[in-house]
C-alpha positions as a Markdown table, in Angstrom:
| # | Residue | x | y | z |
|---|---|---|---|---|
| 1 | Met | 32.7 | 35.6 | -128.0 |
| 2 | Val | 29.7 | 37.9 | -127.3 |
| 3 | Lys | 26.1 | 36.3 | -127.9 |
| 4 | Ala | 22.7 | 36.9 | -126.8 |
| 5 | Met | 21.2 | 33.9 | -124.6 |
| 6 | Lys | 17.9 | 32.9 | -123.3 |
| 7 | Val | 18.1 | 32.7 | -119.5 |
| 8 | Ala | 15.7 | 29.9 | -119.2 |
| 9 | Asp | 17.7 | 27.7 | -121.6 |
| 10 | Leu | 20.9 | 27.9 | -119.8 |
| 11 | Leu | 20.1 | 25.1 | -117.2 |
| 12 | Asp | 17.9 | 22.2 | -117.1 |
| 13 | Tyr | 15.6 | 20.9 | -114.3 |
| 14 | Gln | 16.6 | 17.8 | -112.4 |
| 15 | Arg | 14.0 | 15.8 | -110.7 |
| 16 | Asp | 13.8 | 16.4 | -106.9 |
| 17 | Ser | 16.8 | 18.9 | -107.0 |
| 18 | Val | 17.9 | 22.3 | -107.0 |
| 19 | Val | 20.8 | 22.9 | -109.5 |
| 20 | Ser | 22.7 | 26.1 | -110.1 |
| 21 | Arg | 24.9 | 27.7 | -112.7 |
| 22 | Glu | 27.3 | 30.4 | -111.9 |
| 23 | Ile | 27.1 | 33.0 | -114.8 |
| 24 | Ile | 29.6 | 35.6 | -113.5 |
| 25 | Arg | 31.7 | 36.0 | -110.3 |
| 26 | Lys | 33.5 | 39.2 | -109.5 |
| 27 | Asp | 34.7 | 40.8 | -106.2 |
| 28 | Ser | 31.8 | 43.2 | -106.6 |
| 29 | Gly | 29.0 | 40.5 | -106.8 |
| 30 | Ser | 27.6 | 37.3 | -108.6 |
| 31 | Val | 25.0 | 36.4 | -111.1 |
| 32 | Thr | 23.8 | 32.7 | -110.6 |
| 33 | Leu | 20.9 | 30.8 | -112.3 |
| 34 | Phe | 19.0 | 28.2 | -110.3 |
| 35 | Ala | 16.5 | 25.6 | -111.5 |
| 36 | Phe | 14.1 | 24.4 | -108.6 |
| 37 | Asp | 12.2 | 21.2 | -109.2 |
| 38 | Gln | 8.6 | 21.2 | -107.6 |
| 39 | Gly | 8.7 | 20.9 | -103.9 |
| 40 | Gln | 12.4 | 22.0 | -103.4 |
| 41 | Gly | 13.6 | 25.4 | -102.1 |
| 42 | Leu | 16.1 | 27.2 | -99.9 |
| 43 | Ser | 15.8 | 27.2 | -96.0 |
| 44 | Glu | 15.4 | 30.7 | -94.3 |
| 45 | His | 18.7 | 32.5 | -94.3 |
| 46 | Thr | 20.2 | 36.1 | -94.4 |
| 47 | Ala | 22.7 | 37.7 | -96.7 |
| 48 | Pro | 25.0 | 40.7 | -96.0 |
| 49 | Phe | 23.8 | 42.7 | -99.2 |
| 50 | Asp | 20.7 | 43.1 | -101.2 |
| 51 | Ala | 19.9 | 40.2 | -103.6 |
| 52 | Leu | 17.7 | 40.7 | -106.8 |
| 53 | Val | 15.9 | 37.6 | -108.0 |
| 54 | Tyr | 14.4 | 37.4 | -111.6 |
| 55 | Ile | 12.1 | 34.6 | -112.3 |
| 56 | Ala | 12.7 | 33.3 | -115.8 |
| 57 | Asp | 10.4 | 30.3 | -115.9 |
| 58 | Gly | 7.5 | 29.3 | -113.7 |
| 59 | Ser | 6.8 | 30.8 | -110.3 |
| 60 | Ala | 8.0 | 30.8 | -106.8 |
| 61 | Lys | 6.9 | 31.6 | -103.3 |
| 62 | Ile | 9.3 | 33.6 | -101.7 |
| 63 | Met | 9.3 | 34.5 | -97.9 |
| 64 | Ile | 10.8 | 37.8 | -96.8 |
| 65 | Ser | 10.8 | 38.6 | -93.2 |
| 66 | Gly | 7.9 | 36.3 | -92.6 |
| 67 | Lys | 5.9 | 37.7 | -95.4 |
| 68 | Pro | 5.0 | 35.5 | -98.6 |
| 69 | His | 5.4 | 36.9 | -102.0 |
| 70 | Ser | 4.3 | 35.2 | -105.1 |
| 71 | Val | 6.7 | 35.7 | -107.9 |
| 72 | Lys | 6.3 | 34.7 | -111.4 |
| 73 | Lys | 8.1 | 34.4 | -114.9 |
| 74 | Gly | 9.0 | 37.9 | -115.9 |
| 75 | Glu | 8.8 | 39.4 | -112.6 |
| 76 | Met | 11.6 | 40.2 | -110.0 |
| 77 | Ile | 11.7 | 40.9 | -106.2 |
| 78 | Ile | 14.5 | 42.4 | -104.2 |
| 79 | Met | 15.4 | 40.7 | -101.0 |
| 80 | Pro | 17.1 | 43.2 | -98.6 |
| 81 | Ala | 20.2 | 42.7 | -96.8 |
| 82 | His | 20.2 | 41.2 | -93.3 |
| 83 | Lys | 16.4 | 40.3 | -93.8 |
| 84 | Pro | 15.5 | 36.7 | -93.5 |
| 85 | His | 14.2 | 35.0 | -96.6 |
| 86 | Ala | 13.3 | 31.6 | -97.9 |
| 87 | Leu | 12.3 | 30.2 | -101.3 |
| 88 | Lys | 10.0 | 27.4 | -102.3 |
| 89 | Ala | 8.9 | 25.7 | -105.6 |
| 90 | Ile | 5.2 | 25.1 | -105.4 |
| 91 | Arg | 5.8 | 24.3 | -109.3 |
| 92 | Arg | 9.2 | 24.3 | -110.7 |
| 93 | Phe | 10.9 | 27.4 | -111.5 |
| 94 | Lys | 14.1 | 29.1 | -112.6 |
| 95 | Met | 15.4 | 32.2 | -111.2 |
| 96 | Leu | 18.6 | 34.4 | -111.9 |
| 97 | Leu | 20.1 | 35.7 | -108.5 |
| 98 | Ile | 22.0 | 38.7 | -108.8 |
| 99 | Met | 23.9 | 39.9 | -105.8 |
| 100 | Ile | 26.0 | 43.3 | -105.7 |
| 101 | Lys | 28.4 | 43.7 | -102.9 |
| 102 | Ala | 28.5 | 47.1 | -101.1 |
| 103 | Lys | 32.0 | 48.8 | -100.6 |
| 104 | Asn | 33.4 | 48.9 | -97.3 |
| 105 | Gly | 34.0 | 52.2 | -95.6 |
């Protein structure tokens, strides 16, 4: 059944945790919703393809190649492939992470 959903309502915050819910997974990419409690984050890492982050609730501090970006509800940012990035919840936030894989060759 097809129906419209509010992104921020699909996942609840959990105290002192980062929780996630995979919405779509295909060979071509994935869409995952995350909820970060205050003080939680993801340490610096890289990915082999671009990732789009849409903030569905709250606001996040996102570091990309050592540069801080403040992204709030209703905004998005692209984390380029092969560039180090990290996320930190100064206040709790929810984000939709959309990754599209590039074709080989």
